[in-house]
Phi, psi and omega in degrees: 000315179296323180295318179294318184293320180294323181291317181294324180291323181292315180300315178304309177304313183297315177300315174301317174296320180295320178298317180296325184290316176299316183296319173304312182296319180294323178296320182295325185261008174301131186233042175248142182217136172239125179254128176253115175268100189259115181211180169271107188265352186216355189251209194286349176247014178300322185285325181279339179229254170053223183294333173299323177289322179298317174301316178299322180295315178298322178290328178290321177301310183295317185281351183287333184077002184292322186296326177293345180256015174099005178280145179248109180239126181237146179242124173236160182228160183209156182250111181275358173055024185056033181237121177303328180284327173296314181298309179296325183288319177301317184298311180308311182296313181301318181286312189285320186260304186278351180052051173293146174258327185218136177246134186236160174085252177057063172288148180101111182295330176298309174297322184290323180290326177294306180299327183299318180295316178304310186293329177286319178301319181273358180057047170259193179247135177231121181244093186275131168225358180260324179280147185257339185314127174285353177295342179292342175240009174238252182303328184242040179288165185211147181288349183266356197245135172237128180252101188262169165084287185197168170200177187291334174298319185287318174301314181290322180278001173242286180302306182301308179301318180301311183293324176299313185296334180277001177112000174280074193265359176228131195232149166227135190254132166259109190235135175293131193275063167198189196305322183296308183296323177299318181289326180287318173299316179301311190283330177288315178304324173299320176292318181302306188293323177301329184263012173092006177272179172214155177262116180266357180161181182183165176212146176252145180237148181295155175298137179065051183279135173269322189241112182259007186306311180295325179287321182288327177296319178296317177306310181301314183294340188285340178070010178297143177296323181235130167263107180277118176271102177268061182214186186205164173059220183301332178297319180288318183291319181295314178298322177285323177292322178284328170303320177295325178298323183276354182068031188295311182285323178293340174278000169110350176277154179248143175264134178250100178285088188288340178217111186222137179247160177303324180293331178291314182298322173298321182292317182282331188084145180297332179294326178270327191270350185301135176095343179301134173256140186195166180240145171219164180249356178214138168221137181309327188259026182285321182199180185297324185288320177293323182290314182297312183294317177302322174304309175298320180295311184297329181290341177258356172272137181303325185259007178069018185274142175289166181294147164277174178293328174301310176301317176296327177292327174297311181296309181297324180296317182285328175303316185286329172297320178294323179298321177296316180297317180299320180295329177282341180083015179155181181265103183284353185050049179220102183303315179296319179297320181289316173304315179300320177298314179302323182291334184282341183253129178299142179280142180196102184219167185286349183261327180240356177077207184272150183183194175208166174253117185290167181297336175275004175099358187271120177280134186255118171206174183291152171237155186230133178269116179247163167228136179298127181290155170292157178300324179294341181273339184281128186252355187201164175299138175071002171282082191247339194244151165233140188281125181261324180187165183238133178250121177301142183303324179288353174250347186273334183247167181305128173300145175300327178298339179255352182291143175259016180290127181294339184297330184290344190265352180287000000 
């Protein structure tokens, strides 16, 4: 009797172990992925992200080559309407109901910081290319998050620093009244004061403002050499257009477009935008690889626009994500594990080139200081930029020694 019981126990243990091993093997070989492109699909950031970011995600799936190897990869999209509560509700639904593995894009730093917490809670993957706040890889960093493309530290230490060194040593800020604007003004102010300049004043404006007249009049009256626009998308284009109507630049003050996208320049027009200095990490006309991708992208966009750096970041971030999944031999549906693998592999894609993902989740690649061309210098549609200088990745982004990310203390 004792012998039969012992044998039964051994058999049960063996079967249980075998079942666990099979389940683990099946999980390791799981080749299904669901991507959620969470963006502003209809508001002031729709042109820089929106449908174009969804297209970029689809193109990354196609170019990864994984579907030809038996992977099943789906892309869904959602509109966060620039509201943190809407963004977090969508993110929860995607993880709990739709079984999304990775969320990409998410322009609007207020939404991004809220969604960042949900993704950590659900142990998903977050590849941010749309939101600018440097807090995503500093005070509010997460083991589940990779911050691609750009951030407020980079914008401040490239555009802001260049303008101060060129003589723009007094500033007045027009700042979007939410997390992004606050972070951009904070990081730029630090650069201004560190380089011997000063901030003489500032004013905050609501998101998606139509009339900037009262704000611009305050900036004009400040006599600051530089009016720093700590806003983005439709707010940036509106403030620049209305500044031209007030004759602010002709009056001797300089506009600092701290965050400018190619779609903004198109909306403003070269006549008004010419001479603006700004920083981006991607431009469609940089090299043969960027031109080839942009040609394919524009052919599939309803308005024929080339990709913005946000949309390029969606593509590049997912290309690297797919490399990590291949290296893992399947999708473990474990966000921390996937992000750890992404960090262990050097980045290398046709749009941003070679780089790396730091332990705090910050992707390191070059940044470029551009100037908007004069109308007479533009030779083709979307031929808007001339390159002024290049900032190496290790100089463009927050040094790890200055990062406040808790992940670095482990």
